[in-house]
N, C-alpha and C positions, 0 to 999 in steps of 0.2 A: 231752268227757269220754270217756276210753277204757275204764275198767274198769266203771263203773256207768251206762252210757248209757241203759239202760232206766229206771232211777230218775230220771235227769236229765230225760229226756223226760216221764216221768210227772209229776214235780213242776213242770216247765215248763208242761205242759198243764193240770194240775189242782193248783195250789199249795195249795188248801184241804185236800187229803188229808193233807199233812204236819202241818198244824195239828190235824187230827182225830186223827191217830196220837199226837200229843203231848198230847192232851186240852186244847188251848188254844182259846179262843173263836174261832169261824170268822169273826167280823166283823173281826179284825185282819189277815186275809189281804190286804186291799186296801192295807195300809200297807207291804207288802213286795213286792219283785220278785226273781226268781231271776236270779243273775248268776254269771259266772265271774270269779274274781279271781286275780291273780298275786302271790305272796308274793315279796319281794325276797330271793331265794336261788337263784341259778343256774336261773332259769326254772321254779321250782316253782309249778305252777298248781293251784288248787282250783276245781273246777267244782261248781255246784249250791249256791251260798251265797245264802241269803235275806238281802237287805239292805234297810234302811228306804228307802222312796222319797224321804223328805225328808232324805236323807243330807247334803246340802249345808247344810241348816239345823243339823243336828247338828254338823257340822264347824265351822260358824260359832260355835256355842255353845261348843264346846271351845276355840276360839281366844280367845273372850272371856274364858274362865277362865284360859287359859294366858298371856294378855297383859293382865293386869289394869290396866296403866297406860294402855291405849288403850280408847276407847269403841267401841261397835258401828259407828258411822259411819266411824271411822278404819280399822277392820278391813275394812269393806266397800270402802272406797276403795283399800286395799292390793290387793284382788283385783278391780279394776275391769276393764271390757271392754278398755280400752286396754292393760292389762297382758297380757290374753289375746292380743291381737294381736301382742304382742312375742315370744310363745313360739315355740319351734322347731316344735312340732306345728302351730300355726296357720299359720306361714309355709310349712311343707311342704304342708299341705292346700291353701293358697291357690295355691301353685305348681302343684300337681297339677291343681287346677281350671282354672287358666289354660291348662295344656298340653292338657287335654281340650277346652277351648273352642277352642283353636287348631286341633286336629285336626278337630273338627266343622266349623269354618269352612272348612278346606281341602277337606274332603269335599263340603260344600255347594257350594263354588265349582267343583269338578270336575263335579259332577252338573249344575249350572246351565249349564256349557259344552257339554254333550253335544249339545243341539239345534244349536248353531252348527257343531260338527264334522260332524254328519249333513248339514247344509245344504251343507257344502263337499264332500260326496261320499265321506267316509271310511266304511269298513265298521265294523260293531260291534266286530269283533276288533281293528282298528287303533286305535279309540278306547279300548277297554279297555286295550290294551297301552300306548298313549301316556299315558293318565291313571293308569295303575297301579291299575285297578279290575277287579273280577270281571266277566266277560262278562254274567252274569245281571243285575248292577246296571245295566249299560248298556242291556240289553234291556228292563228294567222302565221306564226313562226313555223309551226310544223308543216303547214300547207305550202310554204315557200321553199321547203327543202326538196 
């Protein structure tokens, strides 16, 4: 939030104060969470919106009313986990996770190979250069031996 960052932080930290200002019962504060939402209009963003935590249940209820020919189970089936796995967002997140895992695996393999390179008589600098690692990383591994 650019213009009202103080209020955003205040309401994020102490959400009950907004309900106090509005003379609303303080016990309903647990039913809401402060969020930032984006309105579908050339990236028009609204920060500091209190949304019900059970928003999915609300959406499900709205769908039940908007799709009267379907029962609740059919609507739940429409939005099943298998459908979620088909979404572009899920696929992109999965690919990103795989890439991070691959990078972590490569780094672990490089680090595991350092003792063998030391045993062959290579210097820390040569190992760092050959494995494309920082010298400090190689030194840490050597010092742990």
